[in-house]
N, C-alpha and C positions, 0 to 999 in steps of 0.2 A: 553352801552346797559343796564347794570345792575343798574346804578344810573339814574333811569328814572324820579324820582320826580323833580318838578321844584326847590324845596328847596335844593335838593342834587346837582343839576346842578349849582345852584347859589353859594353854599358854597364849592363845590368841595370835599364833604365828603359823605360817605354812611350813611344813617339814618335808613333805613329799610332793612331787609334781603330780597334778591330777588333770585328766583330759575330759573335755566335753565338747559338744557340738551345738551351735545355736543357728537359727535361721533369722536373718534380718533383711527385710525387703526382698530383693531377688538374690541375695547371697547366702551361701552356707558358710559359716565361720567355724573352723576348728580351733578350739581354745585350749591352751595348756597353761595352767596356773602354776608358776614356778616359785620356790621359796625366795625370800629376800635376804634371809639370814646368812652370814658368811660361813657358818658351819655346814651348810647344805649346798655348797657351790657346785658339786658334781651333778646334782639334779638339774641345775640351771644349764650347765654345759651340755648335757646330753639332750636337753630339750631344744636348745638353740640350734643344735646340729641339724634338726629336721624341720625347723620352722621357716616360713617364707617372710614373715614380718613380725614386729614386736611392738607392744605398747609398754613404754617405760613409765611406771607410776612414780611421781615425785611429790614429796610433801610440800604444801604451799608455805608452811612456816619454816621448815628447816632447809628447803631447797635440796640441792644434790648432796646426798650423804655418802660416807666412804664406801658403803656396800654398793651404792648405785654405780660408782666408778668401776668396781670390779665387774659387775654385770655388763656395763657398757663396753669394757675391753673384750669381754667374751663375745658380745654381739658383733664387735668389729672383726674379731677373728673369723667368724662365720659369715661376714658380709650380710648381716640381717638388716634390711631397711626398717626404720622405726618411727613411731610418733610418740610424743610425750603427753601424758595426762597429768596436769597439776591437780592433785587431789587435796581434800580437806580444806576447801576454800571457806568453809564455815567456822574454822577454828580461830581463836583469838591470835592475832599476829600474822594472819595469812596475807601474803603479798605476792600476787601473780607475777608482776614484772620483775621483782627481785629474784623469784624462783627461775625465771627465764634467763636472767643474767648469770645465775650459777651454772646453768646448762652450758652457756657459751664459754665461761671462764674455766670451770673445773673439768669439763668434758671435751673442750676444744671442738665443740660442734657448731652447727649453724642453725640455731633454733629460730623459727618464724611463727609468731602468734597468728593463728587463723581464726581465733575467737578472742573476745575480751569479756571479762566478767561484768555483770551488773551488780554492783555492790560487793562487799567482802565481809568476812566474819559473820556476825549474826544477821547482817543485812544482805547476805548473798542470795539473790533472787533468781539468777539464771545467767545466760550467756548471749552475746551478740555474735552472729556469724559474719565475719568480715567479707567473705566471698559472696554469699547469697544475700547480704544486706538485710538480714532478718534477726529479730530478737526472739529468744526462747525463754519464757518465764514459767516458774513453777508456783502453783498455789496449793497450800496444804502439804501435809507430810505424806510419806509413803511413795510407792512407785506410781506416780501419776503421769499422764501424757502432757508434755509441755504445751503452753499456749503460745502460738506463733503470732508475731505481730511486727509492726514497723519499729525501727530503732527509736528509743525514747528521746524526746526533744533535748533533754539536758545533756545527752551523751553524743549528740551529732558531731560536735567539734572533735572530740577524742576519737570517735569512730572513723572520721575522715582521715585523721593523721595516721592511724594505725593501718587503715586500708591502703593508703598511699605507700607506706613503708613496706607492706606485704607485696604489693604489685612490683615495687622496685626490686625487692629481693628475688622474686620469681623471674622477672625480666632478665636479671643477670645470668640466669641459667639457660635462656632460650633466645637465640639471635633474632628470630622473627618477631617475638614479643618486644624485644629491646628496640627494634626499629619502630614498631607501632608506638611504643611508650615515648620515645624521643620525638616522634612526629605528632605527639598528642592525639593519636587516633583512639577511637573507642575500642577497648579490649573486652570481649564478651566473657561471661562467667565460665562458659564451657572451655574457652581457651586458657583461662587462668587455671581451672581445675586440671586440664590435660597436662599443662606445663608443670604444675605442682606435683602431680602424680609421677611424672617422669623424673623430676628432680629428687623426689623422695626415694624412688626405686634405685636411682643412681647414687644414693647417699650424699647428695649435695645440700639437701635441706631437711630439717627435722620439723614437721608441722607440730604446733603446740596447741592443745585444747585444755579446758579446765572444768572443774565440777567438784561435787562431793559425793563419793560413792555411798557413804553411810545413809545419806538422805535422798539418794536416787536422783540427784540433780546433775544435769550435763551428760547423762549416760547415752541418751538417744543420739545427740549430735556426735558423741564419740564413736558410736557404731556406724553412723553415716561416714565419718572420716576414715574408719577402717576400710569400708567398702570403696570409698572414693580414691584413697591415696596409697594404701598398702597393696603389694602385688598379689595377684592370683597365681596359682602354680604355673600358668602359661606365660607370665610376665618375667619370671626369673630365668637365669641362664640354665640350660639343660644340665642335668646331674652328671658329674664326671665319675668314671670308675675305670676298672680294667678287666679285660676278658680273663676269667680264671684259668683257661687252658693255655692261652698264648701270652698272657701278661701285657697285651697291647692295650693302649688307652681306648676307652669306649664312652659314648654318651647316651643318655636317655632323655627324650623330650616327654613332657606331660601330655602325651597324646595316645593314639592307638598303637603304640609300640608294644613289644612283649612286656609281660608283667615284671616289675622290679620294685622291691620294697626294702626298707632297712629296719631291723629290729633295734629299738633304742632303749627298751626297758623291759625287765622281766620281774614279775611279781608272783609270789606264792599266795593264791587265794584259798582260804580255808574251805570253801564250798565246792569250787570247780577245778582246783589244782593249779597247774602253771598257766599263767596268763602272760602272753608275749605281746607287748605293744609294738606296733610298727607303722611306719609312714609309707604310703604307696607313692612311688615316683612316676611310674608309667604303667599303662595297660590296665587290665582289670582281672579279678579272680573271683571265683564263686566259692561258697561254703562247701567243704568236702572235696575240693579239687587238690590235685597233687602239685607241689611246687618244688623247685630245686634250690637247696641251700648251697650257694656258691662258695661260702666260706668253709663249710664242712665237707663239701662235695658229696652230699647225700640228698635223696629225695624224701620229702616229708608231706604229710597230709594236713591241710588246713581244716581241722575238725569242725569247730564252730567259729564263726566270725561274730564279734560283738562290738557294738558301738558303746563306748564308755561314757557314762554321765557321772563323773566322780566315781563312787563305788557302785552305782547302779548300772545294770547292763541291759542292752536291748539287742536281740538277735538280728543279724543282717544276712541277706541272701548273697549279696555280692559287694565288692569294694572297687572303687575307681581311683584313677590318678588324683593325688592331692588329699585323699582322705587319711585321717589318723584313727586307727582302730586297734583292736586287740584280737588275738586268736587263742583258742584253747586246742590242745592236742599236738602242739609242736614239741616233740620229745627232745631233739638234739639242738634246737636253736637257742642261742644265748644272745645277750646284749651285744650289739655291734655287728651281727651277722647280716649278710645280704641274701 
């Protein structure tokens, strides 16, 4: 869906970043698929500038590759909290725990496995969630719903070891949990999730999950992890800016403050003309309303608002804080304008 250009299909790589929106359980997730190739680093840079969280996809066979290091540094620059998805668990030579070691050594991060795989290579069947203490297995090919069940008998020992290591790592980031842990008190799943969410948003822990995207395995638990541990627009620090008239520093919270958005990409569409992608930081705006371009100091009309689904478009009546959408009809607005 996201690699829609003919050149991308031909080469099997992402060249331009594409945006889409998905609903999962009670969350709306705005997704930007960025290129992994070093030649298209600028696309990654401008996308990271406006994202609240990231999923870094790592090869289970190769581990962290040189390009992953470049993207990681860019994410550090914009303080983007992230989780790692160890992909291609069904390939020959896939090693989940070695891939996690490469994250720790090559990226100087603090990765923590919140899942362990059931099998590997052609025997990869699913994942075990260390926090919820459940196994998710997949039968058959294609996008099927995982079968939820108890942890398999033969993996109980391994499961307990990794769960203990997980709780230890999380307890290190939370004083209350540390006291409970040292006094051998029962720690609830909610407390673990809450502390892990906070530690992820504060860049102290990188939760790690696994699966194989090509065979649709491990994707539902990944979406759950995005909802549970990555920040929503109200969890991140308010956006910093400056008043264009006085040059005084100013902030915007993702609440009912006046409308503020950043244009991060401009595309020439052969059918509808200039399409300006923007991220809304605060307030709301309706289709057809007048907005003020603070960078150019001109008023502009938001002609049509469209929700992008790669190259497909759906018309919107209004946009709210946190959304990533595109507008038709902005004549003077270019990439980087507020």
